[in-house]
C-alpha positions in Angstrom: 7.6 11.2 -20.7 10.2 13.0 -18.6 10.3 10.3 -16.0 10.8 7.6 -18.7 13.7 9.6 -20.2 15.3 10.0 -16.8 15.0 6.3 -16.1 16.5 5.4 -19.5 19.4 7.8 -18.8 20.1 6.2 -15.4 20.0 2.7 -16.9 22.3 3.6 -19.8 24.8 5.4 -17.7 25.3 2.5 -15.3 27.1 0.1 -17.7 29.3 2.8 -19.1 30.8 3.5 -15.6 31.5 -0.2 -15.0 33.2 -0.6 -18.4 35.2 2.6 -18.0 36.8 1.2 -14.8 40.3 -0.1 -14.9 40.8 -3.6 -16.4 42.2 -4.8 -13.1 39.8 -7.2 -11.3 40.3 -5.6 -7.9 39.8 -2.1 -9.2 36.6 -3.2 -11.1 35.2 -4.8 -8.0 35.7 -1.7 -5.9 34.1 0.4 -8.6 31.2 -1.9 -8.9 30.4 -1.8 -5.2 31.3 1.8 -4.5 28.8 3.8 -2.6 28.1 6.2 -5.5 27.3 3.3 -7.9 25.3 1.4 -5.3 23.2 4.6 -4.6 22.7 5.0 -8.3 21.5 1.5 -8.7 19.2 1.8 -5.7 17.7 5.1 -7.1 17.3 3.5 -10.5 15.4 0.5 -9.0 13.2 2.8 -6.9 12.5 4.9 -10.0 11.5 1.9 -12.1 9.2 0.6 -9.3 7.6 4.0 -8.8 7.0 4.2 -12.6 5.4 0.7 -12.6 3.1 1.6 -9.7 2.2 4.9 -11.3 1.4 3.5 -14.7 -0.7 0.7 -13.2 -2.7 3.3 -11.2 -3.2 5.4 -14.4 -4.3 2.4 -16.4 -6.8 1.4 -13.8 -8.0 5.0 -13.3 -8.4 6.1 -16.9 -8.0 3.3 -19.5 -10.9 1.1 -18.4 -14.1 1.5 -20.4 -16.6 3.6 -18.5 -19.7 3.4 -20.8 -20.6 -0.3 -20.5 -24.0 -1.9 -20.1 -23.8 -1.7 -16.3 -23.6 1.7 -14.5 -23.3 2.3 -10.8 -25.6 5.3 -10.1 -24.8 5.6 -6.4 -23.8 3.8 -3.2 -24.4 4.1 0.5 -22.1 2.4 3.0 -24.1 1.0 5.9 -21.3 -0.5 8.0 -17.8 -1.9 7.7 -18.7 -4.5 5.1 -22.3 -3.7 4.2 -23.6 -1.2 1.6 -26.4 -0.4 -0.8 -25.8 0.2 -4.5 -28.1 1.6 -7.1 -27.1 0.0 -10.4 -28.6 0.6 -13.9 -28.6 -2.2 -16.4 -30.2 -1.7 -19.8 -32.6 1.1 -18.6 -33.6 -0.9 -15.5 -32.4 0.2 -12.1 -31.6 -2.3 -9.3 -31.2 -1.6 -5.6 -28.6 -4.1 -4.4 -27.6 -5.0 -0.9 -24.0 -6.1 -0.5 -22.6 -7.8 2.6 -19.4 -9.8 3.3 -21.1 -13.1 2.4 -24.0 -12.2 0.1 -25.3 -9.9 -2.7 -29.0 -9.6 -3.0 -31.4 -7.5 -5.2 -33.6 -5.6 -2.8 -35.8 -3.8 -5.4 -36.1 -3.5 -9.2 -37.2 -0.2 -10.6 -38.6 -0.6 -14.1 -37.7 1.8 -16.9 -41.0 3.7 -16.6 -40.6 4.5 -12.9 -36.9 5.4 -13.0 -36.1 9.1 -13.0 -33.4 10.5 -15.1 -30.0 11.0 -13.3 -30.0 14.8 -14.0 -33.5 15.5 -12.7 -33.5 17.2 -9.3 -35.0 15.4 -6.4 -37.2 18.4 -5.4 -38.0 21.8 -6.8 -37.9 25.1 -4.9 -40.7 27.5 -5.8 -40.8 31.0 -4.5 -43.4 31.9 -2.0 -46.1 34.3 -3.1 -46.4 37.3 -0.9 -49.2 36.9 1.5 -51.7 39.8 2.0 -51.6 39.6 5.8 -48.4 39.7 7.9 -47.0 36.5 9.4 -46.4 38.1 12.8 -47.8 41.0 14.8 -46.1 44.4 14.4 -44.1 45.5 17.5 -46.1 47.8 19.8 -45.3 51.5 19.5 
């Protein structure tokens, strides 16, 4: 909001300076192309371009729907243009291989064999103390 207000102020200040110049044509031309006004126009243009790029990035990043029917569970890059993707579509997981020229389903995991995303891959259980030592005691 602050950036938009600053951009609006810059754009509204520019015509006032040109209109406030003397009515002589030569003096108006020198005011129009003075270094201060040219710098102000350049900064205004850069500000508008930066605002457009920033807003487009924000829209792509946050405004797109994320809970659709297709979810990407994970990916693994295999090379410069090759990678594996694990995709979930309607409770079915697909392992997909992607190259520069082709996309191919490598394996289909049915709903019964697919593990939940939050489940750990392995479980760590503490070792029970053994009655006999694992190594010999040092000689005394």
